[in-house]
C-alpha positions as CSV (number, residue, x, y, z in Angstrom):
1,M,16.5,93.3,-28.7
2,I,15.0,92.5,-32.1
3,P,14.1,88.8,-32.3
4,G,15.9,87.0,-35.1
5,R,14.5,84.6,-37.6
6,T,15.2,81.6,-35.4
7,H,13.2,83.1,-32.6
8,I,10.3,84.0,-34.9
9,R,10.4,80.5,-36.5
10,W,10.3,78.9,-33.0
11,L,7.4,81.1,-31.9
12,L,5.4,80.4,-35.1
13,T,6.0,76.6,-34.7
14,W,4.6,76.6,-31.1
15,V,1.7,78.8,-32.1
16,L,0.8,76.4,-34.9
17,R,1.2,73.4,-32.6
18,F,-1.1,75.1,-30.1
19,L,-3.7,75.9,-32.7
20,G,-3.4,72.3,-34.1
21,V,-4.0,70.8,-30.6
22,G,-6.9,73.2,-30.1
23,L,-8.5,72.3,-33.4
24,G,-8.0,68.6,-32.7
25,V,-9.8,68.9,-29.3
26,F,-12.6,70.9,-30.9
27,L,-13.2,68.3,-33.6
28,L,-13.2,65.5,-31.0
29,I,-15.8,67.3,-29.0
30,V,-17.9,67.9,-32.2
31,M,-17.8,64.1,-32.8
32,H,-18.9,63.6,-29.1
33,V,-21.8,66.0,-29.6
34,V,-22.9,64.2,-32.8
35,W,-22.5,60.8,-31.2
36,N,-24.9,61.7,-28.4
37,M,-27.6,63.1,-30.7
38,R,-29.7,60.0,-30.2
39,G,-29.8,60.5,-26.5
40,D,-31.2,57.4,-24.8
41,S,-33.7,56.9,-27.6
42,S,-32.4,53.3,-28.0
43,V,-33.9,52.5,-24.6
44,M,-37.7,52.4,-24.4
45,V,-39.2,54.8,-21.9
46,S,-40.7,52.8,-19.1
47,S,-44.4,53.1,-18.4
48,D,-44.5,50.9,-15.3
49,E,-44.7,53.9,-13.0
50,P,-46.1,56.7,-15.2
51,D,-47.5,58.6,-12.2
52,T,-44.0,59.4,-11.0
53,A,-42.1,59.7,-14.3
54,C,-41.2,63.2,-15.3
55,A,-40.2,65.0,-18.5
56,L,-37.8,67.9,-18.1
57,V,-38.2,70.2,-21.2
58,F,-35.5,72.7,-21.8
59,G,-36.4,76.1,-23.1
60,A,-35.5,77.8,-26.4
61,A,-35.8,81.2,-28.0
62,V,-39.0,83.1,-27.7
63,H,-39.8,85.4,-30.6
64,R,-41.2,88.9,-30.3
65,T,-44.7,89.3,-28.7
66,S,-43.9,86.1,-26.8
67,V,-44.5,83.7,-29.7
68,A,-42.9,80.3,-29.4
69,G,-40.0,79.7,-31.6
70,P,-39.6,76.4,-33.6
71,G,-37.2,75.0,-30.9
72,I,-39.8,75.3,-28.2
73,T,-42.5,73.7,-30.4
74,R,-40.2,70.8,-31.3
75,R,-39.3,70.1,-27.7
76,V,-42.8,70.4,-26.2
77,E,-44.2,68.2,-29.0
78,K,-41.9,65.4,-27.9
79,A,-43.0,65.8,-24.3
80,A,-46.7,65.7,-25.3
81,E,-46.0,62.5,-27.3
82,L,-44.6,60.8,-24.1
83,Y,-47.5,62.3,-22.1
84,R,-50.2,60.8,-24.5
85,Q,-48.4,57.5,-24.4
86,G,-48.6,57.4,-20.6
87,S,-44.8,57.2,-20.3
88,V,-44.7,60.4,-18.2
89,Q,-47.3,62.1,-16.1
90,T,-45.5,65.3,-15.0
91,I,-44.0,67.9,-17.4
92,I,-41.5,70.3,-16.0
93,L,-40.8,73.3,-18.3
94,T,-37.7,75.3,-17.6
95,G,-36.6,78.6,-19.0
96,G,-36.5,82.2,-17.9
97,K,-36.9,85.5,-19.7
98,G,-34.7,86.5,-22.6
99,S,-36.1,90.0,-22.4
100,A,-38.1,91.9,-19.8
101,M,-40.7,92.6,-22.5
102,Q,-41.4,88.9,-23.1
103,E,-42.9,86.1,-21.2
104,S,-40.6,83.4,-19.8
105,E,-39.7,80.5,-22.0
106,A,-41.5,78.2,-19.5
107,A,-44.7,80.2,-19.7
108,V,-44.7,80.2,-23.5
109,M,-44.0,76.4,-23.5
110,K,-46.9,75.9,-21.2
111,K,-49.3,77.5,-23.7
112,V,-47.9,75.1,-26.4
113,A,-48.2,72.2,-24.0
114,M,-51.8,72.9,-23.2
115,R,-52.7,73.2,-26.9
116,L,-51.2,69.8,-27.4
117,G,-53.5,68.3,-24.7
118,I,-51.3,68.3,-21.6
119,D,-53.4,69.1,-18.5
120,S,-52.2,72.3,-16.7
121,E,-52.3,70.4,-13.4
122,D,-49.5,68.1,-14.7
123,I,-47.3,71.0,-15.6
124,I,-44.6,72.5,-13.4
125,L,-42.9,75.8,-14.4
126,E,-39.3,76.9,-13.6
127,E,-39.0,80.5,-14.8
128,K,-35.7,81.8,-13.6
129,A,-33.1,79.9,-15.5
130,T,-31.1,81.7,-18.3
131,S,-28.7,78.9,-19.1
132,T,-28.5,75.1,-19.4
133,W,-26.5,75.0,-16.2
134,E,-29.3,77.0,-14.4
135,N,-32.1,74.9,-16.0
136,L,-30.5,71.9,-14.2
137,L,-29.7,73.7,-11.1
138,F,-33.1,75.3,-10.5
139,T,-35.1,72.2,-11.4
140,R,-33.2,69.8,-9.1
141,E,-35.6,70.5,-6.2
142,L,-38.6,70.0,-8.5
143,V,-37.9,66.4,-9.4
144,G,-37.6,64.9,-5.9
145,E,-40.7,62.8,-6.3
146,C,-40.0,61.6,-9.9
147,S,-39.1,57.9,-10.3
148,E,-37.2,58.9,-13.4
149,V,-36.4,62.1,-15.2
150,I,-36.2,62.4,-19.0
151,G,-34.5,65.5,-20.3
152,I,-36.0,66.7,-23.7
153,S,-34.3,69.1,-26.1
154,D,-33.1,69.4,-29.6
155,R,-30.6,66.6,-30.4
156,Y,-27.6,68.8,-30.7
157,H,-28.2,70.0,-27.1
158,L,-28.3,66.6,-25.5
159,S,-24.6,66.1,-25.0
160,R,-24.2,69.3,-23.0
161,I,-27.2,68.5,-20.9
162,K,-25.7,65.1,-20.0
163,Y,-22.3,66.6,-19.3
164,L,-23.6,69.4,-17.0
165,A,-25.9,66.9,-15.2
166,E,-22.8,64.9,-14.4
167,L,-21.0,67.9,-13.1
168,Q,-24.0,68.7,-10.9
169,E,-24.2,65.0,-9.9
170,W,-27.7,64.5,-11.0
171,G,-27.3,60.8,-11.2
172,N,-29.2,59.0,-14.0
173,L,-30.8,61.7,-16.1
174,R,-31.9,60.3,-19.4
175,T,-32.2,62.3,-22.5
176,L,-34.4,62.1,-25.6
177,P,-34.3,64.3,-28.7
178,A,-37.2,66.2,-30.2
179,S,-39.0,64.2,-32.9
180,S,-38.2,66.8,-35.6
181,V,-35.0,68.6,-36.3
182,P,-34.0,72.1,-37.5
183,S,-32.5,73.0,-40.8
184,L,-29.1,71.5,-41.6
185,H,-27.5,75.0,-41.7
186,F,-28.8,75.9,-38.3
187,E,-27.8,72.5,-36.8
188,L,-24.2,72.7,-38.1
189,R,-23.9,76.1,-36.4
190,A,-25.5,74.7,-33.3
191,V,-23.1,71.7,-33.1
192,A,-20.1,74.0,-33.3
193,R,-21.6,76.2,-30.6
194,E,-22.2,73.2,-28.4
195,A,-18.6,72.0,-28.8
196,L,-17.4,75.4,-27.7
197,G,-19.8,75.3,-24.8
198,H,-18.3,72.0,-23.7
199,M,-14.8,73.5,-23.8
200,Y,-16.0,76.5,-21.8
201,Y,-17.6,74.5,-19.0
202,T,-14.6,72.2,-18.9
203,L,-12.3,75.2,-18.4
204,R,-14.7,76.6,-15.9
205,E,-14.6,73.3,-13.9
206,Y,-10.8,73.1,-13.7
207,F,-9.7,76.7,-13.9
208,D,-10.8,80.0,-12.5
209,I,-12.1,81.7,-15.6
210,E,-15.2,83.3,-14.1
211,K,-13.3,86.6,-13.8
212,Y,-12.9,86.7,-17.5
213,V,-16.6,86.2,-18.1
214,T,-19.3,88.8,-17.3
215,S,-21.9,86.2,-16.6
216,L,-21.9,82.4,-16.3
217,S,-25.1,82.3,-18.3
218,Q,-24.0,84.6,-21.2
219,W,-23.1,81.6,-23.4
220,D,-26.6,80.3,-23.3
221,V,-28.0,83.8,-23.7
222,F,-26.0,84.0,-26.9
223,S,-27.4,80.6,-27.9
224,N,-30.9,81.9,-27.5
225,V,-30.3,85.0,-29.4
226,V,-28.9,83.1,-32.5
227,G,-31.0,80.0,-31.9
228,M,-34.6,79.1,-32.7
């Protein structure tokens, strides 16, 4: 049976409606990502109990020969700033290897942290995570003695960190953005990528989509490949 014009028109109408709804949802999530770029920066970091306050620094791309990318530098600089202020005492660096030929993101971040004056005894490494989900999952057992945990990353990343922390029932994980920001072109791409990441994890939470994805961490592996 060859579909008539009426059937084709009906099909196109529903396809366009579906695409319109999808675009609308995507734009709303983009707005949510942008809205959360400040993190909890409007709230002063408490220094009442600096000995038990921890900074959780999320890894970023490592360049060839295990050189820290700009993302790593931005994020560690923010942690070092809090450390020098006495607002945090323990720095947890999380990030595995993007390649077997490179050092882990956490190990590279440690070198940057020590150059910025952070004592090696105050640094804890988590070197297995290959995604934001795993960053949170694998560091959960490392923050048991922390009175508060402050997640540090680029500002476009904060919304997803908060969302995944809620899914993992972290409780009150606060976030702060890096002091400096990447280029506008890079950040626009990153915001779009983060919005798609939100959609992915939401679908994963409510539908069985794992069978369609080779690895749960491949989204963040892609982020590291195209990111800085």
